N, C-alpha and C positions, 0 to 999 in steps of 0.2 A: 785412587785419591784418600790420604788417611783423616780422619777426623780431629780436632784439636779442640779445648776448652779455652775459649777465648774470652777477653776483659774488655773491652772498649772505653775509651776515656774522651768524652767529646761532650761539650755542653751546650750543643744543640737539639735538641730533642729530636727534630725532624731528621737529621742526619742520622744520629744514632739509629733510629727507629730503621731507618733504610739499609743502614749497615748492616744492623741483627737482621734485616730479612735476607740480603747476598749474603751472608754468614752462615746460615737455618741454609737457604737453597743450596749452598757447597757443600751442606751435612757438618758444617762445625756448630759448635753448641756453645750458645752467649755464657757465658757464667754471670754478667753481671755490667750494668753504665753505669762510672762515674761523670761526676761533672766536675768533681774538684780533687786537686791534691789528697785532702783528708780521706776521700769517699774510695777512691782508689786503693790508697791505702790499706783501709779497711776489707777490701774485695780479696786484695794478696795476700793478706793472712788468714781469713777465713773460710779461700776458698783453692779448689786443684785448678789453678791458673797455668796455662802454657805458654800462652804468647799473647801482650797486651798491644791494641791498635793505638796510640796514642796521639791526640789531637794537642798540637802546641799551645795554643790559646786557649785554655779552661779557667772557671772560675775559680775566685781569690786570690790570693796575693801570691800565690807559688803555681808553674806552667805545668805544662806538661814535660818541658826540659828537666824540669826538677824531680818528676816524676818516672823519666827515663835516668837519672842518676840512681833511683834508689831501685829500679828494677837492674839495673846493670850491675851495684856493688853490693844490696840486700840480697834478692830476690834470684839473682844470675839468671834475669827470664829474658828471652828474645823479645823486641818490640819492633815498631814501625811506625815513624811518624806519619801520620794525615793531617794535611795541612791546606789552607788553601793559600801558606803564602811562598815564592819561592824565590823570593828575592838572595841576594849573595849573604846580608848580613845573616838573615833567619837560617839559611842554610848551612852557613858557616858556624853558628852557636849549638846547631843541633849535629850535626857532624864531629863534634869534640865528644860526643856521649857514644859513638858508631854504634848507629843504630842497626836494624838486620835489615832494614826498608824506609823508602822514604818517596810515600805515594800523595803528589798533588790533587787537590779537590779541582774540581768533580772528578770522582774516579768512575770506572766502569768493572763490575763484575770479574772479569779478566783483568784486570789490573790488581785486583787486591785476591784474587785465587794465586794469581802467582809469587806476588808478591808474598804472602805468605808461604808457598812450597819455599821460596828462595830463604825467606829468616830461617825455615825453622833446619834446614839443610844447614846453612850458614851455622847455626847456633851448634847443633851437632860435630859439624866438623871442626869447631874450634875448641869444644869440649876434649874431643877425642886429642887434639894436640897438644892440650894443658894435661890430660889423661898423661902420653906420651912422656914427656916431661917432667912430671911431678915424680917418679921414681917407687912414691910410695904403693904404686896398684900391683904392684909384682911382689910385695914382700907378704911372708906366710905369717906376719903377726903386727899388733899394731898395741899401741900403747894409748892408754886413757887415763886423764888426768881426773881421778876420782875421790874426795875425802884429803884433800892435799898429797894425794900420792900418787907417780906412775905407775901403773898396774898393766902390766901385760897379758894382752889378750892374742890366743893363736884364732886368724880369723877364719878359719873353718867351726870352728865351737861357735860362733854368732850365729845365732834365730836370727834374728829380727831385730830392726832399731827403732824404736817410736818416740815421736817428739811429744814434750810434757811441758808445754809454754815455754820458758827459756831453757830448759833444758830438755838433753835426752837423755834415752837409757837402751844402754845396748842389753840386750835379754841373749844368754846363754842357757843352756842347760839346768844349770846348778843354781844361777843367779842372776840380780839383774846390777846394771853400773850404771849410776847417775852420773850422767857430765855436763857441764857447764861450758855448753857448744850450740851453738846456732845449728838446725835439721841440715841446711844446706852447706855448712859447713861439711860435715859429718857423711852426707852425697858422694861431696867432692874427693872425700879420702877412701872412698872403699870403691875395689874393682867393679866396673861398669859391667864386667861379663857376668859374676858370679851375683851382685846384688842388685838389686831393681826396686826401684819406688814402686809401689803400687798403690798408695793412696797419702794426700798430701800428710797424713803421718804418721806413716811405716816404710820401711825397707825393707825388705826381705832378702835371707838368703837364697836361692832358688833351690839349690843342692838339699835346701832343707825342707821344701815344701810336700807336705805329703798329701795333700787334697784339694782339688780346686772345684767349687759350684758355683753359677753363676755368681753371683759378686762378692763373693768371699773365699780365703784357701785357709786351710789347716797346716800349721805348724807345730807340733810337739802338742797335741791337745789345745792350740792357742787359736779362736778364730778371728783372724785377719780382714777388715774390709777391702775391694779391689773397689777402686774407682773406676766410671764409665771410659774416663780418658786415658788412664794407667793400663789399662786392661788387653790393649792391642800390646804394646810394646813386651807386656809380660809375655805373652802366649809365644814371643816372637824368640824369647829369651830358651823355653821349652823346648826338650828334644821330644816332643810327639811322635805318633804313627797314626 
């Protein structure tokens, strides 16, 4: 069973603590607990989250459904609704945002485990379908908009991509190109077989990786961190003996 970095969005501290314990027993890593919309967005912006468990009723003016909308549209992350409400109206509101799971409280560890595995797999399947439909993934070059110009870059020349606040930097051996684009958008445009996200701020060209040691890798004398949650995916992409 794989291990994932998970965000719990739950305003009941007792339920959050119980859920955290379940997840840790299942060998997942809880990167944070948010009680409100604002807290959830803060965690998502600052941490390498791979999946969110979202209670529909949370503190503040915005609900878990509002968080789900951000997860789906801005962060492109899978999420599971965890709620005590199973009435028709609540389910219909939740279904609009296409959750990867819906678990009604009280839930068991077995239900949580199954929900997570199904959600992650559905997210991967959906991403693969989008990749197949996109057409850009088999291209040998990419046009980026930098300094009001469209610049053509050979895909194979890209060493790595780094998130820099509201900007993204494409680094080649010769120079770096600053692009006004979200990191998520860039990730979706690159071939997942050649480029892999190794950290919340880095996507690397696996063909350019020179050396890997513990939680760092080396590309063209640049040391790049590898997050715990992303390392298994990186290792699967490498041709090792």
